[in-house]
CHARMM internal coordinates of N, CA and C (Angstrom, degrees):
IC EDIT
DIST 1 N 1 CA 1.4573
DIST 1 CA 1 C 1.5276
ANGL 1 N 1 CA 1 C 109.11
DIST 1 C 2 N 1.3269
ANGL 1 CA 1 C 2 N 116.02
DIHE 1 N 1 CA 1 C 2 N 144.82
DIST 2 N 2 CA 1.4612
ANGL 1 C 2 N 2 CA 121.99
DIHE 1 CA 1 C 2 N 2 CA 176.82
DIST 2 CA 2 C 1.5216
ANGL 2 N 2 CA 2 C 109.42
DIHE 1 C 2 N 2 CA 2 C -102.57
DIST 2 C 3 N 1.3486
ANGL 2 CA 2 C 3 N 117.95
DIHE 2 N 2 CA 2 C 3 N 160.12
DIST 3 N 3 CA 1.4626
ANGL 2 C 3 N 3 CA 119.72
DIHE 2 CA 2 C 3 N 3 CA 173.64
DIST 3 CA 3 C 1.5235
ANGL 3 N 3 CA 3 C 109.95
DIHE 2 C 3 N 3 CA 3 C -57.57
DIST 3 C 4 N 1.3373
ANGL 3 CA 3 C 4 N 116.17
DIHE 3 N 3 CA 3 C 4 N 145.13
DIST 4 N 4 CA 1.4647
ANGL 3 C 4 N 4 CA 121.74
DIHE 3 CA 3 C 4 N 4 CA -178.65
DIST 4 CA 4 C 1.5275
ANGL 4 N 4 CA 4 C 108.94
DIHE 3 C 4 N 4 CA 4 C -122.23
DIST 4 C 5 N 1.3186
ANGL 4 CA 4 C 5 N 116.99
DIHE 4 N 4 CA 4 C 5 N 122.53
DIST 5 N 5 CA 1.4671
ANGL 4 C 5 N 5 CA 122.05
DIHE 4 CA 4 C 5 N 5 CA -175.95
DIST 5 CA 5 C 1.5253
ANGL 5 N 5 CA 5 C 112.36
DIHE 4 C 5 N 5 CA 5 C -88.85
DIST 5 C 6 N 1.3336
ANGL 5 CA 5 C 6 N 114.25
DIHE 5 N 5 CA 5 C 6 N 151.37
DIST 6 N 6 CA 1.4604
ANGL 5 C 6 N 6 CA 121.42
DIHE 5 CA 5 C 6 N 6 CA 175.95
DIST 6 CA 6 C 1.5175
ANGL 6 N 6 CA 6 C 109.59
DIHE 5 C 6 N 6 CA 6 C -150.66
DIST 6 C 7 N 1.3243
ANGL 6 CA 6 C 7 N 115.70
DIHE 6 N 6 CA 6 C 7 N 166.77
DIST 7 N 7 CA 1.4702
ANGL 6 C 7 N 7 CA 120.65
DIHE 6 CA 6 C 7 N 7 CA 171.12
DIST 7 CA 7 C 1.5240
ANGL 7 N 7 CA 7 C 108.23
DIHE 6 C 7 N 7 CA 7 C -122.02
DIST 7 C 8 N 1.3172
ANGL 7 CA 7 C 8 N 115.44
DIHE 7 N 7 CA 7 C 8 N 157.10
DIST 8 N 8 CA 1.4560
ANGL 7 C 8 N 8 CA 121.17
DIHE 7 CA 7 C 8 N 8 CA 171.03
DIST 8 CA 8 C 1.5234
ANGL 8 N 8 CA 8 C 106.53
DIHE 7 C 8 N 8 CA 8 C -101.02
DIST 8 C 9 N 1.3147
ANGL 8 CA 8 C 9 N 115.61
DIHE 8 N 8 CA 8 C 9 N 114.79
DIST 9 N 9 CA 1.4648
ANGL 8 C 9 N 9 CA 122.83
DIHE 8 CA 8 C 9 N 9 CA -178.60
DIST 9 CA 9 C 1.5211
ANGL 9 N 9 CA 9 C 107.74
DIHE 8 C 9 N 9 CA 9 C -101.88
DIST 9 C 10 N 1.3124
ANGL 9 CA 9 C 10 N 117.05
DIHE 9 N 9 CA 9 C 10 N 116.44
DIST 10 N 10 CA 1.4630
ANGL 9 C 10 N 10 CA 121.58
DIHE 9 CA 9 C 10 N 10 CA -178.45
DIST 10 CA 10 C 1.5236
ANGL 10 N 10 CA 10 C 109.33
DIHE 9 C 10 N 10 CA 10 C -98.72
DIST 10 C 11 N 1.3431
ANGL 10 CA 10 C 11 N 116.17
DIHE 10 N 10 CA 10 C 11 N 116.75
DIST 11 N 11 CA 1.4681
ANGL 10 C 11 N 11 CA 121.88
DIHE 10 CA 10 C 11 N 11 CA 179.67
DIST 11 CA 11 C 1.5222
ANGL 11 N 11 CA 11 C 112.34
DIHE 10 C 11 N 11 CA 11 C -94.43
DIST 11 C 12 N 1.3382
ANGL 11 CA 11 C 12 N 115.75
DIHE 11 N 11 CA 11 C 12 N -24.48
DIST 12 N 12 CA 1.4656
ANGL 11 C 12 N 12 CA 121.42
DIHE 11 CA 11 C 12 N 12 CA 178.17
DIST 12 CA 12 C 1.5201
ANGL 12 N 12 CA 12 C 107.38
DIHE 11 C 12 N 12 CA 12 C -144.51
DIST 12 C 13 N 1.3144
ANGL 12 CA 12 C 13 N 117.69
DIHE 12 N 12 CA 12 C 13 N 121.64
DIST 13 N 13 CA 1.4632
ANGL 12 C 13 N 13 CA 122.09
DIHE 12 CA 12 C 13 N 13 CA -177.35
DIST 13 CA 13 C 1.5289
ANGL 13 N 13 CA 13 C 109.35
DIHE 12 C 13 N 13 CA 13 C -90.17
DIST 13 C 14 N 1.3297
ANGL 13 CA 13 C 14 N 116.51
DIHE 13 N 13 CA 13 C 14 N 92.83
DIST 14 N 14 CA 1.4698
ANGL 13 C 14 N 14 CA 120.86
DIHE 13 CA 13 C 14 N 14 CA -175.47
DIST 14 CA 14 C 1.5202
ANGL 14 N 14 CA 14 C 112.72
DIHE 13 C 14 N 14 CA 14 C -69.47
DIST 14 C 15 N 1.3459
ANGL 14 CA 14 C 15 N 118.34
DIHE 14 N 14 CA 14 C 15 N -23.90
DIST 15 N 15 CA 1.4614
ANGL 14 C 15 N 15 CA 120.79
DIHE 14 CA 14 C 15 N 15 CA -179.13
DIST 15 CA 15 C 1.5234
ANGL 15 N 15 CA 15 C 112.98
DIHE 14 C 15 N 15 CA 15 C -94.93
DIST 15 C 16 N 1.3471
ANGL 15 CA 15 C 16 N 116.77
DIHE 15 N 15 CA 15 C 16 N -18.79
DIST 16 N 16 CA 1.4594
ANGL 15 C 16 N 16 CA 120.10
DIHE 15 CA 15 C 16 N 16 CA -177.53
DIST 16 CA 16 C 1.5188
ANGL 16 N 16 CA 16 C 112.74
DIHE 15 C 16 N 16 CA 16 C 76.34
DIST 16 C 17 N 1.3349
ANGL 16 CA 16 C 17 N 118.00
DIHE 16 N 16 CA 16 C 17 N 15.32
DIST 17 N 17 CA 1.4572
ANGL 16 C 17 N 17 CA 121.50
DIHE 16 CA 16 C 17 N 17 CA -175.24
DIST 17 CA 17 C 1.5242
ANGL 17 N 17 CA 17 C 113.10
DIHE 16 C 17 N 17 CA 17 C -108.58
DIST 17 C 18 N 1.3122
ANGL 17 CA 17 C 18 N 117.20
DIHE 17 N 17 CA 17 C 18 N -49.31
DIST 18 N 18 CA 1.4695
ANGL 17 C 18 N 18 CA 119.47
DIHE 17 CA 17 C 18 N 18 CA -169.73
DIST 18 CA 18 C 1.5200
ANGL 18 N 18 CA 18 C 114.40
DIHE 17 C 18 N 18 CA 18 C -88.96
DIST 18 C 19 N 1.3050
ANGL 18 CA 18 C 19 N 118.27
DIHE 18 N 18 CA 18 C 19 N -13.84
DIST 19 N 19 CA 1.4562
ANGL 18 C 19 N 19 CA 120.48
DIHE 18 CA 18 C 19 N 19 CA 179.05
DIST 19 CA 19 C 1.5144
ANGL 19 N 19 CA 19 C 112.57
DIHE 18 C 19 N 19 CA 19 C 84.67
DIST 19 C 20 N 1.3226
ANGL 19 CA 19 C 20 N 115.52
DIHE 19 N 19 CA 19 C 20 N -168.11
DIST 20 N 20 CA 1.4599
ANGL 19 C 20 N 20 CA 122.47
DIHE 19 CA 19 C 20 N 20 CA -176.39
DIST 20 CA 20 C 1.5229
ANGL 20 N 20 CA 20 C 111.03
DIHE 19 C 20 N 20 CA 20 C -114.90
DIST 20 C 21 N 1.3108
ANGL 20 CA 20 C 21 N 115.03
DIHE 20 N 20 CA 20 C 21 N 162.14
DIST 21 N 21 CA 1.4605
ANGL 20 C 21 N 21 CA 120.92
DIHE 20 CA 20 C 21 N 21 CA 176.99
DIST 21 CA 21 C 1.5167
ANGL 21 N 21 CA 21 C 112.04
DIHE 20 C 21 N 21 CA 21 C 91.50
DIST 21 C 22 N 1.3052
ANGL 21 CA 21 C 22 N 115.71
DIHE 21 N 21 CA 21 C 22 N -148.56
DIST 22 N 22 CA 1.4618
ANGL 21 C 22 N 22 CA 124.11
DIHE 21 CA 21 C 22 N 22 CA -177.63
DIST 22 CA 22 C 1.5294
ANGL 22 N 22 CA 22 C 107.67
DIHE 21 C 22 N 22 CA 22 C -78.33
DIST 22 C 23 N 1.3304
ANGL 22 CA 22 C 23 N 117.18
DIHE 22 N 22 CA 22 C 23 N 96.70
DIST 23 N 23 CA 1.4583
ANGL 22 C 23 N 23 CA 121.30
DIHE 22 CA 22 C 23 N 23 CA -172.97
DIST 23 CA 23 C 1.5213
ANGL 23 N 23 CA 23 C 114.65
DIHE 22 C 23 N 23 CA 23 C -100.81
DIST 23 C 24 N 1.3517
ANGL 23 CA 23 C 24 N 117.76
DIHE 23 N 23 CA 23 C 24 N -14.86
DIST 24 N 24 CA 1.4655
ANGL 23 C 24 N 24 CA 119.61
DIHE 23 CA 23 C 24 N 24 CA -179.43
DIST 24 CA 24 C 1.5297
ANGL 24 N 24 CA 24 C 110.00
DIHE 23 C 24 N 24 CA 24 C -156.39
DIST 24 C 25 N 1.3349
ANGL 24 CA 24 C 25 N 114.70
DIHE 24 N 24 CA 24 C 25 N 155.95
DIST 25 N 25 CA 1.4609
ANGL 24 C 25 N 25 CA 123.03
DIHE 24 CA 24 C 25 N 25 CA 177.08
DIST 25 CA 25 C 1.5225
ANGL 25 N 25 CA 25 C 107.91
DIHE 24 C 25 N 25 CA 25 C -115.04
DIST 25 C 26 N 1.3265
ANGL 25 CA 25 C 26 N 116.44
DIHE 25 N 25 CA 25 C 26 N 139.47
DIST 26 N 26 CA 1.4528
ANGL 25 C 26 N 26 CA 118.89
DIHE 25 CA 25 C 26 N 26 CA -177.25
DIST 26 CA 26 C 1.5078
ANGL 26 N 26 CA 26 C 114.06
DIHE 25 C 26 N 26 CA 26 C -136.86
DIST 26 C 27 N 1.3386
ANGL 26 CA 26 C 27 N 113.60
DIHE 26 N 26 CA 26 C 27 N 165.85
DIST 27 N 27 CA 1.4564
ANGL 26 C 27 N 27 CA 121.94
DIHE 26 CA 26 C 27 N 27 CA 176.76
DIST 27 CA 27 C 1.5214
ANGL 27 N 27 CA 27 C 108.64
DIHE 26 C 27 N 27 CA 27 C -139.87
DIST 27 C 28 N 1.3256
ANGL 27 CA 27 C 28 N 115.80
DIHE 27 N 27 CA 27 C 28 N 132.46
DIST 28 N 28 CA 1.4573
ANGL 27 C 28 N 28 CA 121.92
DIHE 27 CA 27 C 28 N 28 CA 168.34
DIST 28 CA 28 C 1.5203
ANGL 28 N 28 CA 28 C 105.31
DIHE 27 C 28 N 28 CA 28 C -96.88
DIST 28 C 29 N 1.3329
ANGL 28 CA 28 C 29 N 117.00
DIHE 28 N 28 CA 28 C 29 N 116.16
DIST 29 N 29 CA 1.4569
ANGL 28 C 29 N 29 CA 122.81
DIHE 28 CA 28 C 29 N 29 CA -175.03
DIST 29 CA 29 C 1.5242
ANGL 29 N 29 CA 29 C 111.28
DIHE 28 C 29 N 29 CA 29 C -85.26
DIST 29 C 30 N 1.3466
ANGL 29 CA 29 C 30 N 117.67
DIHE 29 N 29 CA 29 C 30 N 156.55
DIST 30 N 30 CA 1.4659
ANGL 29 C 30 N 30 CA 121.16
DIHE 29 CA 29 C 30 N 30 CA -177.48
DIST 30 CA 30 C 1.5324
ANGL 30 N 30 CA 30 C 114.94
DIHE 29 C 30 N 30 CA 30 C -56.05
DIST 30 C 31 N 1.3306
ANGL 30 CA 30 C 31 N 117.73
DIHE 30 N 30 CA 30 C 31 N -27.00
DIST 31 N 31 CA 1.4708
ANGL 30 C 31 N 31 CA 119.68
DIHE 30 CA 30 C 31 N 31 CA 179.91
DIST 31 CA 31 C 1.5248
ANGL 31 N 31 CA 31 C 112.75
DIHE 30 C 31 N 31 CA 31 C -85.15
DIST 31 C 32 N 1.3480
ANGL 31 CA 31 C 32 N 117.45
DIHE 31 N 31 CA 31 C 32 N 5.10
DIST 32 N 32 CA 1.4626
ANGL 31 C 32 N 32 CA 121.21
DIHE 31 CA 31 C 32 N 32 CA 178.94
DIST 32 CA 32 C 1.5100
ANGL 32 N 32 CA 32 C 114.36
DIHE 31 C 32 N 32 CA 32 C 93.73
DIST 32 C 33 N 1.3279
ANGL 32 CA 32 C 33 N 118.17
DIHE 32 N 32 CA 32 C 33 N -8.36
DIST 33 N 33 CA 1.4593
ANGL 32 C 33 N 33 CA 122.76
DIHE 32 CA 32 C 33 N 33 CA 176.38
DIST 33 CA 33 C 1.5322
ANGL 33 N 33 CA 33 C 108.56
DIHE 32 C 33 N 33 CA 33 C -73.76
DIST 33 C 34 N 1.3347
ANGL 33 CA 33 C 34 N 116.61
DIHE 33 N 33 CA 33 C 34 N 146.04
DIST 34 N 34 CA 1.4671
ANGL 33 C 34 N 34 CA 121.05
DIHE 33 CA 33 C 34 N 34 CA 175.62
DIST 34 CA 34 C 1.5208
ANGL 34 N 34 CA 34 C 109.00
DIHE 33 C 34 N 34 CA 34 C -120.70
DIST 34 C 35 N 1.3176
ANGL 34 CA 34 C 35 N 116.38
DIHE 34 N 34 CA 34 C 35 N 147.20
DIST 35 N 35 CA 1.4634
ANGL 34 C 35 N 35 CA 120.95
DIHE 34 CA 34 C 35 N 35 CA 174.63
DIST 35 CA 35 C 1.5229
ANGL 35 N 35 CA 35 C 108.67
DIHE 34 C 35 N 35 CA 35 C -130.23
DIST 35 C 36 N 1.3221
ANGL 35 CA 35 C 36 N 114.75
DIHE 35 N 35 CA 35 C 36 N 151.24
DIST 36 N 36 CA 1.4614
ANGL 35 C 36 N 36 CA 121.53
DIHE 35 CA 35 C 36 N 36 CA -178.40
DIST 36 CA 36 C 1.5253
ANGL 36 N 36 CA 36 C 108.71
DIHE 35 C 36 N 36 CA 36 C -138.09
DIST 36 C 37 N 1.3167
ANGL 36 CA 36 C 37 N 116.40
DIHE 36 N 36 CA 36 C 37 N 127.45
DIST 37 N 37 CA 1.4596
ANGL 36 C 37 N 37 CA 122.54
DIHE 36 CA 36 C 37 N 37 CA 178.55
DIST 37 CA 37 C 1.5194
ANGL 37 N 37 CA 37 C 108.44
DIHE 36 C 37 N 37 CA 37 C -112.32
DIST 37 C 38 N 1.3359
ANGL 37 CA 37 C 38 N 115.42
DIHE 37 N 37 CA 37 C 38 N 115.03
DIST 38 N 38 CA 1.4534
ANGL 37 C 38 N 38 CA 121.06
DIHE 37 CA 37 C 38 N 38 CA -179.56
DIST 38 CA 38 C 1.5139
ANGL 38 N 38 CA 38 C 111.06
DIHE 37 C 38 N 38 CA 38 C -74.61
DIST 38 C 39 N 1.3142
ANGL 38 CA 38 C 39 N 116.50
DIHE 38 N 38 CA 38 C 39 N 141.96
DIST 39 N 39 CA 1.4575
ANGL 38 C 39 N 39 CA 123.22
DIHE 38 CA 38 C 39 N 39 CA 173.70
DIST 39 CA 39 C 1.5290
ANGL 39 N 39 CA 39 C 108.08
DIHE 38 C 39 N 39 CA 39 C -91.07
DIST 39 C 40 N 1.3172
ANGL 39 CA 39 C 40 N 116.77
DIHE 39 N 39 CA 39 C 40 N 174.87
DIST 40 N 40 CA 1.4605
ANGL 39 C 40 N 40 CA 120.60
DIHE 39 CA 39 C 40 N 40 CA 172.69
DIST 40 CA 40 C 1.5098
ANGL 40 N 40 CA 40 C 113.49
DIHE 39 C 40 N 40 CA 40 C 108.25
DIST 40 C 41 N 1.3047
ANGL 40 CA 40 C 41 N 114.45
DIHE 40 N 40 CA 40 C 41 N -169.28
DIST 41 N 41 CA 1.4675
ANGL 40 C 41 N 41 CA 122.12
DIHE 40 CA 40 C 41 N 41 CA -173.95
DIST 41 CA 41 C 1.5276
ANGL 41 N 41 CA 41 C 112.97
DIHE 40 C 41 N 41 CA 41 C -65.30
DIST 41 C 42 N 1.3391
ANGL 41 CA 41 C 42 N 117.35
DIHE 41 N 41 CA 41 C 42 N -32.12
DIST 42 N 42 CA 1.4647
ANGL 41 C 42 N 42 CA 121.72
DIHE 41 CA 41 C 42 N 42 CA -178.49
DIST 42 CA 42 C 1.5260
ANGL 42 N 42 CA 42 C 110.02
DIHE 41 C 42 N 42 CA 42 C -125.96
DIST 42 C 43 N 1.3475
ANGL 42 CA 42 C 43 N 118.05
DIHE 42 N 42 CA 42 C 43 N 70.33
DIST 43 N 43 CA 1.4646
ANGL 42 C 43 N 43 CA 120.31
DIHE 42 CA 42 C 43 N 43 CA -176.16
DIST 43 CA 43 C 1.5259
ANGL 43 N 43 CA 43 C 111.78
DIHE 42 C 43 N 43 CA 43 C -65.70
DIST 43 C 44 N 1.3151
ANGL 43 CA 43 C 44 N 114.98
DIHE 43 N 43 CA 43 C 44 N 150.58
DIST 44 N 44 CA 1.4588
ANGL 43 C 44 N 44 CA 121.09
DIHE 43 CA 43 C 44 N 44 CA 176.92
DIST 44 CA 44 C 1.5227
ANGL 44 N 44 CA 44 C 108.40
DIHE 43 C 44 N 44 CA 44 C -148.21
DIST 44 C 45 N 1.3233
ANGL 44 CA 44 C 45 N 115.41
DIHE 44 N 44 CA 44 C 45 N 169.59
DIST 45 N 45 CA 1.4500
ANGL 44 C 45 N 45 CA 122.16
DIHE 44 CA 44 C 45 N 45 CA -177.48
DIST 45 CA 45 C 1.5175
ANGL 45 N 45 CA 45 C 108.69
DIHE 44 C 45 N 45 CA 45 C -132.53
DIST 45 C 46 N 1.3329
ANGL 45 CA 45 C 46 N 116.00
DIHE 45 N 45 CA 45 C 46 N 136.19
DIST 46 N 46 CA 1.4643
ANGL 45 C 46 N 46 CA 120.73
DIHE 45 CA 45 C 46 N 46 CA 179.17
DIST 46 CA 46 C 1.5210
ANGL 46 N 46 CA 46 C 108.82
DIHE 45 C 46 N 46 CA 46 C -134.72
DIST 46 C 47 N 1.3486
ANGL 46 CA 46 C 47 N 115.87
DIHE 46 N 46 CA 46 C 47 N 146.69
DIST 47 N 47 CA 1.4671
ANGL 46 C 47 N 47 CA 123.00
DIHE 46 CA 46 C 47 N 47 CA 176.08
DIST 47 CA 47 C 1.5138
ANGL 47 N 47 CA 47 C 109.27
DIHE 46 C 47 N 47 CA 47 C -120.69
DIST 47 C 48 N 1.3272
ANGL 47 CA 47 C 48 N 116.37
DIHE 47 N 47 CA 47 C 48 N 143.86
DIST 48 N 48 CA 1.4712
ANGL 47 C 48 N 48 CA 121.53
DIHE 47 CA 47 C 48 N 48 CA 175.71
DIST 48 CA 48 C 1.5138
ANGL 48 N 48 CA 48 C 109.27
DIHE 47 C 48 N 48 CA 48 C -124.96
DIST 48 C 49 N 1.3160
ANGL 48 CA 48 C 49 N 116.86
DIHE 48 N 48 CA 48 C 49 N 125.77
DIST 49 N 49 CA 1.4658
ANGL 48 C 49 N 49 CA 121.79
DIHE 48 CA 48 C 49 N 49 CA 176.73
DIST 49 CA 49 C 1.5222
ANGL 49 N 49 CA 49 C 111.77
DIHE 48 C 49 N 49 CA 49 C -68.92
DIST 49 C 50 N 1.3291
ANGL 49 CA 49 C 50 N 117.20
DIHE 49 N 49 CA 49 C 50 N -27.52
DIST 50 N 50 CA 1.4676
ANGL 49 C 50 N 50 CA 120.79
DIHE 49 CA 49 C 50 N 50 CA 178.80
DIST 50 CA 50 C 1.5211
ANGL 50 N 50 CA 50 C 111.91
DIHE 49 C 50 N 50 CA 50 C -89.57
DIST 50 C 51 N 1.3059
ANGL 50 CA 50 C 51 N 117.39
DIHE 50 N 50 CA 50 C 51 N 12.28
DIST 51 N 51 CA 1.4556
ANGL 50 C 51 N 51 CA 122.79
DIHE 50 CA 50 C 51 N 51 CA 172.10
DIST 51 CA 51 C 1.5104
ANGL 51 N 51 CA 51 C 115.29
DIHE 50 C 51 N 51 CA 51 C 62.04
DIST 51 C 52 N 1.3188
ANGL 51 CA 51 C 52 N 115.52
DIHE 51 N 51 CA 51 C 52 N -136.83
DIST 52 N 52 CA 1.4565
ANGL 51 C 52 N 52 CA 121.94
DIHE 51 CA 51 C 52 N 52 CA -172.65
DIST 52 CA 52 C 1.5213
ANGL 52 N 52 CA 52 C 112.41
DIHE 51 C 52 N 52 CA 52 C -67.70
DIST 52 C 53 N 1.3066
ANGL 52 CA 52 C 53 N 118.81
DIHE 52 N 52 CA 52 C 53 N -25.98
DIST 53 N 53 CA 1.4711
ANGL 52 C 53 N 53 CA 121.01
DIHE 52 CA 52 C 53 N 53 CA 177.04
DIST 53 CA 53 C 1.5214
ANGL 53 N 53 CA 53 C 109.25
DIHE 52 C 53 N 53 CA 53 C -57.87
DIST 53 C 54 N 1.3239
ANGL 53 CA 53 C 54 N 116.95
DIHE 53 N 53 CA 53 C 54 N -48.22
DIST 54 N 54 CA 1.4652
ANGL 53 C 54 N 54 CA 121.02
DIHE 53 CA 53 C 54 N 54 CA -179.94
DIST 54 CA 54 C 1.5256
ANGL 54 N 54 CA 54 C 111.71
DIHE 53 C 54 N 54 CA 54 C -70.68
DIST 54 C 55 N 1.3302
ANGL 54 CA 54 C 55 N 117.07
DIHE 54 N 54 CA 54 C 55 N -43.10
DIST 55 N 55 CA 1.4697
ANGL 54 C 55 N 55 CA 120.50
DIHE 54 CA 54 C 55 N 55 CA -178.93
DIST 55 CA 55 C 1.5259
ANGL 55 N 55 CA 55 C 110.90
DIHE 54 C 55 N 55 CA 55 C -58.92
DIST 55 C 56 N 1.3161
ANGL 55 CA 55 C 56 N 116.57
DIHE 55 N 55 CA 55 C 56 N -46.03
DIST 56 N 56 CA 1.4706
ANGL 55 C 56 N 56 CA 120.15
DIHE 55 CA 55 C 56 N 56 CA -179.87
DIST 56 CA 56 C 1.5238
ANGL 56 N 56 CA 56 C 111.43
DIHE 55 C 56 N 56 CA 56 C -69.17
DIST 56 C 57 N 1.3125
ANGL 56 CA 56 C 57 N 117.50
DIHE 56 N 56 CA 56 C 57 N -39.87
DIST 57 N 57 CA 1.4656
ANGL 56 C 57 N 57 CA 120.57
DIHE 56 CA 56 C 57 N 57 CA -179.38
DIST 57 CA 57 C 1.5336
ANGL 57 N 57 CA 57 C 111.40
DIHE 56 C 57 N 57 CA 57 C -62.19
DIST 57 C 58 N 1.3227
ANGL 57 CA 57 C 58 N 116.29
DIHE 57 N 57 CA 57 C 58 N -42.79
DIST 58 N 58 CA 1.4671
ANGL 57 C 58 N 58 CA 120.81
DIHE 57 CA 57 C 58 N 58 CA -175.97
DIST 58 CA 58 C 1.5250
ANGL 58 N 58 CA 58 C 112.79
DIHE 57 C 58 N 58 CA 58 C -77.75
DIST 58 C 59 N 1.3253
ANGL 58 CA 58 C 59 N 118.25
DIHE 58 N 58 CA 58 C 59 N -36.47
DIST 59 N 59 CA 1.4655
ANGL 58 C 59 N 59 CA 119.30
DIHE 58 CA 58 C 59 N 59 CA -166.12
DIST 59 CA 59 C 1.5170
ANGL 59 N 59 CA 59 C 117.84
DIHE 58 C 59 N 59 CA 59 C -116.05
DIST 59 C 60 N 1.3198
ANGL 59 CA 59 C 60 N 119.94
DIHE 59 N 59 CA 59 C 60 N -7.40
DIST 60 N 60 CA 1.4610
ANGL 59 C 60 N 60 CA 117.46
DIHE 59 CA 59 C 60 N 60 CA -179.19
DIST 60 CA 60 C 1.5217
ANGL 60 N 60 CA 60 C 113.31
DIHE 59 C 60 N 60 CA 60 C -87.18
DIST 60 C 61 N 1.3265
ANGL 60 CA 60 C 61 N 117.74
DIHE 60 N 60 CA 60 C 61 N -12.16
DIST 61 N 61 CA 1.4690
ANGL 60 C 61 N 61 CA 122.16
DIHE 60 CA 60 C 61 N 61 CA 174.20
DIST 61 CA 61 C 1.5288
ANGL 61 N 61 CA 61 C 112.43
DIHE 60 C 61 N 61 CA 61 C 49.13
DIST 61 C 62 N 1.3234
ANGL 61 CA 61 C 62 N 115.80
DIHE 61 N 61 CA 61 C 62 N 49.96
DIST 62 N 62 CA 1.4701
ANGL 61 C 62 N 62 CA 122.22
DIHE 61 CA 61 C 62 N 62 CA 175.54
DIST 62 CA 62 C 1.5206
ANGL 62 N 62 CA 62 C 113.32
DIHE 61 C 62 N 62 CA 62 C 53.87
DIST 62 C 63 N 1.3261
ANGL 62 CA 62 C 63 N 116.04
DIHE 62 N 62 CA 62 C 63 N 43.17
DIST 63 N 63 CA 1.4536
ANGL 62 C 63 N 63 CA 120.65
DIHE 62 CA 62 C 63 N 63 CA 175.34
DIST 63 CA 63 C 1.5216
ANGL 63 N 63 CA 63 C 115.20
DIHE 62 C 63 N 63 CA 63 C 102.42
DIST 63 C 64 N 1.3304
ANGL 63 CA 63 C 64 N 118.53
DIHE 63 N 63 CA 63 C 64 N -6.41
DIST 64 N 64 CA 1.4633
ANGL 63 C 64 N 64 CA 120.98
DIHE 63 CA 63 C 64 N 64 CA 179.32
DIST 64 CA 64 C 1.5291
ANGL 64 N 64 CA 64 C 111.04
DIHE 63 C 64 N 64 CA 64 C -72.89
DIST 64 C 65 N 1.3326
ANGL 64 CA 64 C 65 N 116.55
DIHE 64 N 64 CA 64 C 65 N -23.72
DIST 65 N 65 CA 1.4587
ANGL 64 C 65 N 65 CA 122.88
DIHE 64 CA 64 C 65 N 65 CA 177.37
DIST 65 CA 65 C 1.5197
ANGL 65 N 65 CA 65 C 108.03
DIHE 64 C 65 N 65 CA 65 C -134.30
DIST 65 C 66 N 1.3322
ANGL 65 CA 65 C 66 N 115.28
DIHE 65 N 65 CA 65 C 66 N 161.09
DIST 66 N 66 CA 1.4622
ANGL 65 C 66 N 66 CA 118.29
DIHE 65 CA 65 C 66 N 66 CA -178.73
DIST 66 CA 66 C 1.5191
ANGL 66 N 66 CA 66 C 110.39
DIHE 65 C 66 N 66 CA 66 C -147.10
DIST 66 C 67 N 1.3212
ANGL 66 CA 66 C 67 N 113.79
DIHE 66 N 66 CA 66 C 67 N 153.60
DIST 67 N 67 CA 1.4527
ANGL 66 C 67 N 67 CA 121.96
DIHE 66 CA 66 C 67 N 67 CA 175.17
DIST 67 CA 67 C 1.5296
ANGL 67 N 67 CA 67 C 107.85
DIHE 66 C 67 N 67 CA 67 C -84.62
DIST 67 C 68 N 1.3280
ANGL 67 CA 67 C 68 N 116.64
DIHE 67 N 67 CA 67 C 68 N 128.45
DIST 68 N 68 CA 1.4580
ANGL 67 C 68 N 68 CA 122.22
DIHE 67 CA 67 C 68 N 68 CA 176.08
DIST 68 CA 68 C 1.5294
ANGL 68 N 68 CA 68 C 106.66
DIHE 67 C 68 N 68 CA 68 C -118.98
DIST 68 C 69 N 1.3157
ANGL 68 CA 68 C 69 N 116.03
DIHE 68 N 68 CA 68 C 69 N 114.41
DIST 69 N 69 CA 1.4538
ANGL 68 C 69 N 69 CA 121.21
DIHE 68 CA 68 C 69 N 69 CA -177.76
DIST 69 CA 69 C 1.5257
ANGL 69 N 69 CA 69 C 110.69
DIHE 68 C 69 N 69 CA 69 C -75.91
DIST 69 C 70 N 1.3223
ANGL 69 CA 69 C 70 N 116.78
DIHE 69 N 69 CA 69 C 70 N 134.84
DIST 70 N 70 CA 1.4640
ANGL 69 C 70 N 70 CA 123.42
DIHE 69 CA 69 C 70 N 70 CA 174.82
DIST 70 CA 70 C 1.5276
ANGL 70 N 70 CA 70 C 108.91
DIHE 69 C 70 N 70 CA 70 C -90.18
DIST 70 C 71 N 1.3269
ANGL 70 CA 70 C 71 N 115.52
DIHE 70 N 70 CA 70 C 71 N -43.00
DIST 71 N 71 CA 1.4566
ANGL 70 C 71 N 71 CA 121.41
DIHE 70 CA 70 C 71 N 71 CA -178.94
DIST 71 CA 71 C 1.5193
ANGL 71 N 71 CA 71 C 110.64
DIHE 70 C 71 N 71 CA 71 C -98.38
DIST 71 C 72 N 1.3171
ANGL 71 CA 71 C 72 N 115.89
DIHE 71 N 71 CA 71 C 72 N 146.51
DIST 72 N 72 CA 1.4618
ANGL 71 C 72 N 72 CA 120.99
DIHE 71 CA 71 C 72 N 72 CA 178.83
DIST 72 CA 72 C 1.5352
ANGL 72 N 72 CA 72 C 110.55
DIHE 71 C 72 N 72 CA 72 C -67.28
DIST 72 C 73 N 1.3083
ANGL 72 CA 72 C 73 N 116.11
DIHE 72 N 72 CA 72 C 73 N 155.86
DIST 73 N 73 CA 1.4568
ANGL 72 C 73 N 73 CA 122.10
DIHE 72 CA 72 C 73 N 73 CA 176.63
DIST 73 CA 73 C 1.5239
ANGL 73 N 73 CA 73 C 108.40
DIHE 72 C 73 N 73 CA 73 C -71.97
DIST 73 C 74 N 1.3304
ANGL 73 CA 73 C 74 N 118.30
DIHE 73 N 73 CA 73 C 74 N 118.31
DIST 74 N 74 CA 1.4634
ANGL 73 C 74 N 74 CA 120.16
DIHE 73 CA 73 C 74 N 74 CA -178.24
DIST 74 CA 74 C 1.5239
ANGL 74 N 74 CA 74 C 113.59
DIHE 73 C 74 N 74 CA 74 C -67.12
DIST 74 C 75 N 1.3298
ANGL 74 CA 74 C 75 N 117.11
DIHE 74 N 74 CA 74 C 75 N -15.63
DIST 75 N 75 CA 1.4537
ANGL 74 C 75 N 75 CA 121.90
DIHE 74 CA 74 C 75 N 75 CA -179.46
DIST 75 CA 75 C 1.5265
ANGL 75 N 75 CA 75 C 112.05
DIHE 74 C 75 N 75 CA 75 C -79.68
DIST 75 C 76 N 1.3279
ANGL 75 CA 75 C 76 N 117.75
DIHE 75 N 75 CA 75 C 76 N -13.07
DIST 76 N 76 CA 1.4622
ANGL 75 C 76 N 76 CA 120.64
DIHE 75 CA 75 C 76 N 76 CA -176.02
DIST 76 CA 76 C 1.4961
ANGL 76 N 76 CA 76 C 112.26
DIHE 75 C 76 N 76 CA 76 C -106.57
END
COOR INIT
IC SEED 1 N 1 CA 1 C
IC BUILD
């Protein structure tokens, strides 16, 4: 498996901090780890050992944001 890229698209900013639109860039790594690099004035980088489960749980805010895949799913 190759790394698979995605973006975090924010449709509603529930915290009032990160703004709207394409707010972060991410990668799902071959070992199942995911990383997310925030855009903006104070960028940061985070890794999750539980991959997309953790990334979606922490950052999608119950539908206010969504994962948009750049690369196709290699499993399909």
